[in-house]
C-alpha positions in Angstrom: 102.4 93.0 105.4 104.6 95.9 105.1 102.8 98.7 103.1 105.9 100.0 101.5 107.8 96.8 100.5 104.7 94.3 100.4 106.6 91.9 102.2 104.7 89.6 104.6 106.0 89.5 108.2 105.1 88.6 111.7 105.9 90.4 115.0 106.4 88.9 118.3 105.7 91.0 121.3 107.3 90.2 124.6 110.4 90.5 126.9 113.6 88.9 126.3 113.9 87.9 129.9 111.7 85.8 132.0 109.0 85.6 129.3 108.4 82.0 128.5 105.0 82.8 126.3 107.1 84.9 123.9 110.0 82.4 123.7 107.7 79.6 123.2 106.2 81.6 120.1 109.9 82.5 118.8 110.6 78.6 119.3 107.6 77.8 117.1 108.7 80.2 114.4 112.2 78.8 114.3 110.9 75.4 114.0 108.6 76.3 111.1 111.5 78.1 109.3 113.5 74.9 109.7 110.7 72.7 108.2 110.3 75.3 105.4 114.2 75.2 104.6 114.3 71.6 104.8 111.2 71.1 102.4 112.6 73.9 99.9 115.1 71.4 98.7 112.7 68.6 98.3 110.9 70.0 95.3 111.5 66.4 93.7 109.3 64.7 96.2 105.8 65.4 95.0 102.6 64.2 96.8 101.0 61.1 95.0 97.3 60.3 94.7 96.0 57.6 97.3 93.0 55.6 96.2 90.9 54.8 99.3 
């Protein structure tokens, strides 16, 4: 978390070229951001209880 702004953030460390591990992490964050974006527009969908 940024100490001044109190905004949570993540940092990815790696090279822009020839660093597949770094780019895999970037891709994972982009996928997570897409899911968050899609789900943010679906607040009308509430989880329902399931009896087992």
